ROLO-217292 format. One record per residue (C-alpha): residue in three letters; z negated, x, y negated. Coordinates in steps of 0.1 Angstrom, whole numbers, plus 5000, padded with zeros to 4 digits. Each point is the difference from the previous one (the first is absolute). Example, Ala and Ser with C-alpha at 12.3 -4.5 7.8 and 13.67 -1.06 7.14 Angstrom:
<r 'ala' <4922 5123 5045>>
<r 'ser' <5007 5014 4966>>
// end
This chain:
<r 'met' <5000 5000 5000>>
<r 'arg' <5009 5013 4965>>
<r 'arg' <4964 4995 4987>>
<r 'leu' <4987 5025 5025>>
<r 'his' <5023 5027 4987>>
<r 'leu' <4993 4996 4963>>
<r 'pro' <4986 5035 4994>>
<r 'val' <5030 5015 5017>>
<r 'ala' <5023 4978 4980>>
<r 'leu' <4984 5009 4967>>
<r 'gly' <5005 5036 5008>>
<r 'leu' <5037 4993 5007>>
<r 'val' <5003 4983 4967>>
<r 'val' <4991 5033 4984>>
<r 'ser' <5023 5020 5022>>
<r 'cys' <5030 4977 4992>>
<r 'ser' <4991 4997 4963>>
<r 'tyr' <5013 5035 4993>>
<r 'phe' <5021 5023 5022>>
<r 'leu' <4992 5034 4985>>
<r 'arg' <4963 4996 5006>>
<r 'glu' <4989 5034 4988>>
<r 'lys' <5012 4990 4965>>
<r 'gly' <4975 4973 4993>>
<r 'ser' <4994 4963 5004>>
<r 'ala' <5017 4969 4987>>
<r 'gln' <5002 4992 4963>>
<r 'ser' <4968 4988 4984>>
<r 'ala' <5000 4972 4974>>
<r 'pro' <5009 5015 4966>>
<r 'glu' <4981 4989 4969>>
<r 'lys' <5030 4983 4986>>
<r 'ala' <5022 4989 5029>>
<r 'his' <5036 4995 4992>>
<r 'tyr' <5033 4998 5019>>
<r 'ile' <5026 5027 4995>>
<r 'arg' <5029 4984 5020>>
<r 'asn' <5018 4968 4995>>
<r 'leu' <5025 5001 5028>>
<r 'thr' <5006 4963 5009>>
<r 'met' <5011 4981 5031>>
<r 'thr' <5005 4962 5001>>
<r 'ser' <4988 4976 5026>>
<r 'thr' <5020 4967 5003>>
<r 'leu' <4985 4966 5006>>
<r 'leu' <5006 4984 5035>>
<r 'ala' <5004 4964 5007>>
<r 'ala' <4974 5001 5028>>
<r 'asp' <4979 5024 5020>>
<r 'phe' <5012 5014 5033>>
<r 'val' <4986 5021 5029>>
<r 'pro' <5012 5036 5000>>
<r 'asp' <5020 5010 5030>>
<r 'gly' <5016 5034 4989>>
<r 'asp' <5035 4986 4996>>
<r 'leu' <5011 5012 4966>>
<r 'ser' <5034 4983 5004>>
<r 'lys' <4985 4966 4992>>
<r 'lys' <5016 4982 4971>>
<r 'val' <4969 5001 4979>>
<r 'trp' <5003 5038 4996>>
<r 'asn' <5038 5001 4992>>
<r 'asp' <4995 5000 4961>>
<r 'ala' <4965 5015 4998>>
<r 'his' <4997 5029 4976>>
<r 'arg' <4995 5034 5017>>
<r 'val' <4984 5032 4988>>
<r 'ile' <5004 5034 5017>>
<r 'ile' <4974 5025 5012>>
<r 'asp' <5019 5033 5007>>
<r 'arg' <4982 5027 4979>>
<r 'asp' <4968 5019 5006>>
<r 'arg' <4968 4986 4985>>
<r 'phe' <5005 5019 4966>>
<r 'gly' <5036 4989 4997>>
<r 'his' <5017 5033 5005>>
<r 'thr' <5016 5006 5033>>
<r 'arg' <5023 4973 5015>>
<r 'phe' <4999 4992 5037>>
<r 'ser' <5031 4978 5007>>
<r 'asp' <4994 5001 5037>>
<r 'ser' <4964 4985 4995>>
<r 'glu' <5012 4973 4975>>
<r 'ala' <4981 4967 5000>>
<r 'gln' <5012 4968 4984>>
<r 'val' <4974 4975 4989>>
<r 'ala' <5004 4964 4991>>
<r 'ser' <4975 4972 4991>>
<r 'leu' <4999 4962 4999>>
<r 'trp' <4972 4976 4992>>
<r 'thr' <4986 4965 5002>>
<r 'pro' <4969 4988 4981>>
<r 'asp' <4979 5009 5030>>
<r 'ser' <5016 5031 5014>>
<r 'val' <5019 5032 4991>>
<r 'tyr' <5025 5014 5024>>
<r 'phe' <5013 5036 5004>>
<r 'thr' <5027 5017 5020>>
<r 'phe' <5005 5037 5006>>
<r 'arg' <5031 5014 5016>>
<r 'cys' <4994 5036 5008>>
<r 'arg' <5025 5027 5012>>
<r 'tyr' <4982 5026 5022>>
<r 'arg' <5006 5034 5016>>
<r 'ser' <4976 4995 5029>>
<r 'leu' <4970 4976 5005>>
<r 'asn' <4965 5014 4998>>
<r 'thr' <4975 4972 5009>>
<r 'tyr' <4967 4996 5018>>
<r 'gly' <5000 4985 5035>>
<r 'gly' <4983 4967 5007>>
<r 'asp' <5007 4963 4991>>
<r 'ser' <5001 4983 4966>>
<r 'val' <4976 4972 5009>>
<r 'lys' <4970 5017 4984>>
<r 'glu' <4999 5018 4966>>
<r 'arg' <5007 5038 5004>>
<r 'pro' <4981 5020 4973>>
<r 'gly' <5017 5032 4991>>
<r 'ile' <5036 4992 5008>>
<r 'cys' <5010 5016 4967>>
<r 'asn' <4997 5033 5018>>
<r 'arg' <5032 4990 5017>>
<r 'asp' <5031 4981 4990>>
<r 'val' <4992 4971 4977>>
<r 'val' <5011 4979 4970>>
<r 'glu' <4973 4990 4976>>
<r 'ala' <4996 4975 4972>>
<r 'phe' <4971 5004 4975>>
<r 'ile' <4998 4967 4981>>
<r 'asp' <4979 4991 4970>>
<r 'pro' <5002 4963 4990>>
<r 'gln' <4975 5005 4972>>
<r 'pro' <5014 5030 4982>>
<r 'glu' <4973 5001 4973>>
<r 'gly' <4977 5010 5028>>
<r 'phe' <5020 5033 5005>>
<r 'thr' <4978 5016 5026>>
<r 'his' <4997 4970 5024>>
<r 'tyr' <5030 4991 5022>>
<r 'tyr' <5010 4994 5036>>
<r 'glu' <5018 5022 5025>>
<r 'phe' <5023 4990 5028>>
<r 'glu' <5014 5024 5026>>
<r 'ile' <5025 4993 5028>>
<r 'ala' <5014 5025 5026>>
<r 'pro' <5033 4997 5018>>
<r 'asn' <4982 4987 5032>>
<r 'asn' <4984 4973 4979>>
<r 'gln' <4966 5016 4999>>
<r 'trp' <4982 4992 4968>>
<r 'trp' <4971 5006 4976>>
<r 'asp' <4989 4980 4969>>
<r 'leu' <4973 5010 4976>>
<r 'glu' <4984 4990 4967>>
<r 'ile' <4998 5029 4977>>
<r 'asp' <4975 5006 4972>>
<r 'leu' <5003 5035 4985>>
<r 'thr' <4967 4996 4982>>
<r 'lys' <4981 5001 5033>>
<r 'lys' <4991 5030 5021>>
<r 'glu' <5014 4984 5030>>
<r 'met' <5031 4987 4983>>
<r 'gly' <5017 4983 5030>>
<r 'asn' <4985 4967 5014>>
<r 'asp' <5012 4998 5036>>
<r 'arg' <4981 4968 5005>>
<r 'trp' <5023 4981 4978>>
<r 'asp' <5026 4982 5019>>
<r 'ser' <5031 4985 4983>>
<r 'his' <5013 4982 5031>>
<r 'phe' <5035 5011 4990>>
<r 'glu' <5029 4995 5025>>
<r 'his' <5025 5027 5009>>
<r 'val' <5027 5007 5024>>
<r 'thr' <5019 5032 5005>>
<r 'lys' <5033 5008 5018>>
<r 'val' <5015 5034 5009>>
<r 'asp' <5038 5006 5002>>
<r 'ala' <5001 5033 5019>>
<r 'glu' <5037 5002 5000>>
<r 'his' <5003 5000 4962>>
<r 'lys' <4965 5017 4994>>
<r 'val' <4987 4971 4980>>
<r 'trp' <4968 4982 5002>>
<r 'val' <4990 4969 4980>>
<r 'val' <4970 4979 4992>>
<r 'glu' <4995 4965 4987>>
<r 'met' <4967 4989 4987>>
<r 'arg' <4982 4971 4984>>
<r 'ile' <4968 5004 4981>>
<r 'pro' <4978 4969 4991>>
<r 'val' <4992 5004 4963>>
<r 'lys' <4966 4983 5004>>
<r 'ser' <4989 5031 5020>>
<r 'met' <5005 5020 4967>>
<r 'lys' <4979 4975 4980>>
<r 'val' <5031 4983 4985>>
<r 'asp' <5001 4962 5001>>
<r 'thr' <5037 4997 4995>>
<r 'ile' <5030 5019 4987>>
<r 'his' <5019 4987 4970>>
<r 'pro' <5035 5008 4987>>
<r 'gly' <4998 5028 4976>>
<r 'asp' <4968 5015 5014>>
<r 'glu' <5000 5038 5001>>
<r 'trp' <4979 5021 5023>>
<r 'arg' <4997 5037 5004>>
<r 'leu' <5010 5019 5032>>
<r 'asn' <5013 5031 5016>>
<r 'leu' <5020 5003 5032>>
<r 'tyr' <4999 5031 5022>>
<r 'arg' <5015 5015 5031>>
<r 'cys' <4985 5027 5024>>
<r 'asp' <5028 5013 5023>>
<r 'gly' <5006 5027 5025>>
<r 'pro' <4985 5021 5027>>
<r 'gly' <4977 5030 4996>>
<r 'asp' <4969 5007 4979>>
<r 'asp' <4997 4991 4963>>
<r 'thr' <5020 5031 4989>>
<r 'gln' <5030 4985 5020>>
<r 'arg' <4997 4964 4994>>
<r 'arg' <5016 4981 4971>>
<r 'phe' <4977 4981 4976>>
<r 'met' <5021 4978 4978>>
<r 'ala' <4993 4975 4972>>
<r 'trp' <5020 4973 4982>>
<r 'ser' <4983 5006 4967>>
<r 'ala' <4993 5037 4996>>
<r 'leu' <4964 5013 5000>>
<r 'pro' <4987 5016 4968>>
<r 'pro' <5007 5038 4998>>
<r 'gly' <4971 5024 5005>>
<r 'asn' <4981 4978 5024>>
<r 'asn' <4990 5009 5036>>
<r 'gly' <5027 4978 5016>>
<r 'ser' <4978 4970 5008>>
<r 'tyr' <5018 4967 5002>>
<r 'his' <4969 4985 4983>>
<r 'gln' <5012 5006 4965>>
<r 'pro' <5002 4965 4983>>
<r 'ala' <5013 5014 4968>>
<r 'ser' <5033 5005 5018>>
<r 'phe' <5002 4964 5013>>
<r 'gly' <5032 4981 4991>>
<r 'ile' <5004 4963 4993>>
<r 'ile' <5009 4971 5023>>
<r 'lys' <5013 4970 4981>>
<r 'phe' <5001 4966 5016>>
<r 'val' <5031 4980 4990>>
<r 'lys' <5017 4968 5010>>
// end
């Protein structure tokens, strides 16, 4: 049971919060928090909710706006063979995301995807860090999915010593599929917004988020750590840099 492994899970939160561990810890809350990035993606309104099945050829996704993750976390080196395309849709009660990821070789943990798998960010994953209340800045939610559909969700509060709350459960739905012939894996997910303390989404709402990809075999010196909205320069490489979060805008 996940509750019995909480101390281990919290330790893994720290190990996944920054990849060059000798260089320090995740960003602490600044005295005057402000965002330095305004990269924007749009999420389009759906007529009705649906259950994710991993089929990205569904009509609902045909005209969805897509953003690209294909550069290292600081926005410098481009990795075209690790490119991920990300799209989003919404209803008043749910926000949906798809990731379509090119890969070189898969690097995952064994086991099933029925139970939460802490620490999957030490292998191949895609990640969404979502802040529905941008004025909070240091409080947001983290969603991780591996190619074999293993998953991990956490509530993050950078003002706390143990910043990752592994006891939080979003009850988000997710399905992955791997196309080994074309070296592509995909995930389709649905997140209930009430799990993030949001009553309902309205047209025109804007949240803050960043999207990440960890890809490839080997240790941290060989793996690729990528971001949609580039991390601030001069930091230790932690994905937990809310100043770099971009914008998701919910449109009709």
